[in-house]
N, C-alpha and C positions, 0 to 999 in steps of 0.2 A: 591462587591464580588459576583460572580455568581456561588455559589456552594451549594445552598440550596438543601438539600436532599442527597448530596453525602457523603458516608461513606465507605471508601475503602482503600486499600493499593496500591498506584500507583507507576509506575516507576518514576525516578527522572525527566524525561521529558516525560509525558504521551501524547498519541495522542489525538488530539482534532479536530473534523471534522464537517464541515457544510454540510448538505444534499444538493447536487447540484439541487435537485428538489423542495426544500422547505426551504426558508431562516429562518424559525422559528424552524426547527428541527436540533439538534446538537447531536453528539455522542462523548463519551469518554469511557475509560475503565481502570480497574486495575485488581483485581481478578475476576471481572465480567464486563459485558457490562452495560453502562448507557446511557439513552436517555433523551433529553429535547425536548418537543414539543412546548415550549413557549419562544424560544430565550434565553435559559439559566436562565430564572427566577427561575425555579425549575427543579430537576432531578428525574427520576424514574429508578429503576433497570430494566434491559432489558434481563437478563439471570440469571441462577443459578451461583453459584461459579464455576469457571473453574477448571478442574482437576489439572492443574499445570501451572506455569508461570503466567505472567501478560501481559495485552494487550499492544502491542508495535506498531501496525499499524491498520488502518481502511480504508474501502472503501465502498461507496454507489454507486450502479449502476445508471448511467444516465438514466432517464426516468422510473426507477423502484425502488422506495424508499423502497419497502419491501425486496429487495435483498441487504444484507449487508454481508461483510466478515471482519473478525478480525484476525490478526496475533498476536502471543505471543512471549515472550522472550525465550521460549524453543522450538520454531519451529513449533508449531501447528497452523493450520488455521481453525477457526470456521466459520460456514456459516448458513444463514437462508434465507427463502423466505417469512417470515412473520414478518419482523423487526418492523413495526409500531405498531403491537399488542403484541409484546413479553413483558414479565414481569419477575418478580423475580423468578418465578417457571418454566421459559422456558429453556429447555435444547437445546443448539445449537449443531447441528451436527459438527463433526470435522474430520480432517485428518492431517497427519504430513509428508509432503514431505521429510523432513530431520531434523536433530537436528540443533539448532542454533537460531539466533535472527532474527525474521522477521522484516526487516527495512522499507519496504513499500509495499503497495497493490494498484493496479491501475486497473480500468475497462477500457475496450475498449470504446471510445467515442460514438459509435453507436450501439454496440452489447453487451447487458448486460450479455450474456453468456460467454464472453471472458474476462479474467483477467490475470494480471501478479503479481508475488510476488518476492521480492528481499530479500537476506540474507546478513547480515553484519558480516562476519567472514571468517576465512581461512579454506580451506579444503571443499570438496563437491561442488556441483553446487550452483551458486549464483543467477541465474535468472530462474524462473519457470513460466510456462503458464498453464492456465486452459481453456478448451472449454465448460465446463458444470457448470459455475457459482461458481466454488470453490470446487466442490466435489472431483475432481481428478486433479493431476498436473504432468507436464512433464518438465524436465530440458531443459533449452534453453541457455546453455553456449557456443554453437558453437563447432566446431572441427577444427583441423589442424591450418592453418594460421588464420582462423577466430574465434579461440577460445579465450575466456576471460582469462586473467591471474588469478592466484589464489589470489585474493584480495577482501576485503569487498566491497559490493555494497550497497549503501545507499538509492537510489531513482531511480524511473523510470517514464518517461512521454512519451506520445504518440502524434505524430504530428496529429492534428485533420484534416488536409488537405490530409494526406497520412498515414493512420493508420498502414501500414507496416513499417513505420520509427519510431524506438524507440531510446530514449536517456537514458542513465544511468549515475548517479553520483557515482564515485568510490573513492578509496583511491589514485588513480593516475589520477584523473581528469575525463573528460567526454568521454564516448564511444558511438558509434552510430551503429545501425543495420538498414539496408535498406530492410531486408527480414523477418521482424517480429520476429527476435531473432535467426534465423538460423546461422548467422555469425555476427561478431563484428569487428569494427576497431576503433582505437583511434582518437579522435577529434584533427585535426592538423592545425586549423586556428589560432593558437597562444595562446590558452587557456593553463594555466600552469598546471603542474603535481601536483595539490593541492588536498587535501582531499575535495571532493565535497559532502556535506551532504544533499543537497536538490536541486531539479530542479522544475521549473515551466514553463509551456508553455501556451501561449494565443494569441489572436488576438489583435493587436494594430493599431495605425495609419499607420504604415509601413508594415502591414501584420502580419504573425505569428512570434512571437519572443520567444526565449528560454532564460530563466534566470537561472543562476547557482549560488548557495550560498556555499561558501567554509568555512572550519573550520578556525575560527579566523578572 
């Protein structure tokens, strides 16, 4: 059991994230942020109690471990540029692009100032982007024929070989954008219209591969 020091009220499925820059550092959160610097042997509080909601999504910037963003179940996104030294008395700055459940947060693979957030709910914009490390956000649901339908979005990944190509997992399967989120189209290679809760992308023996995990 790797929960020494943890004492909090978590979501039923709380986020759990490995720092891509340091395999000994992990993050999770409930009513506050928590950090382990020793491979989950023990945990330390990394923020004060959040004003509302509980942590639902986390992201650490590639190449910049001090830049962390955390989304919550009530739509807020908290951010810091001093994550490795934050403690139980540290107040993280926050913004709230919209009400709702922040389902995922993703940093650009090469630019730590660019990030995306997704919201799992109906009504309002479902995909948001930030160009300043999480301080401000712009909706990226597209328009006209390239607009997303009003469905929950659960996950977003970036093609590391072409960062303007984004994939999202939704209640109706996988959608793709070739222009950084300005327009979207449904994946038509035979993938079913299934609730897609998580996406993962990485390099393998045959090149870059996309993996989609569906409900059930």
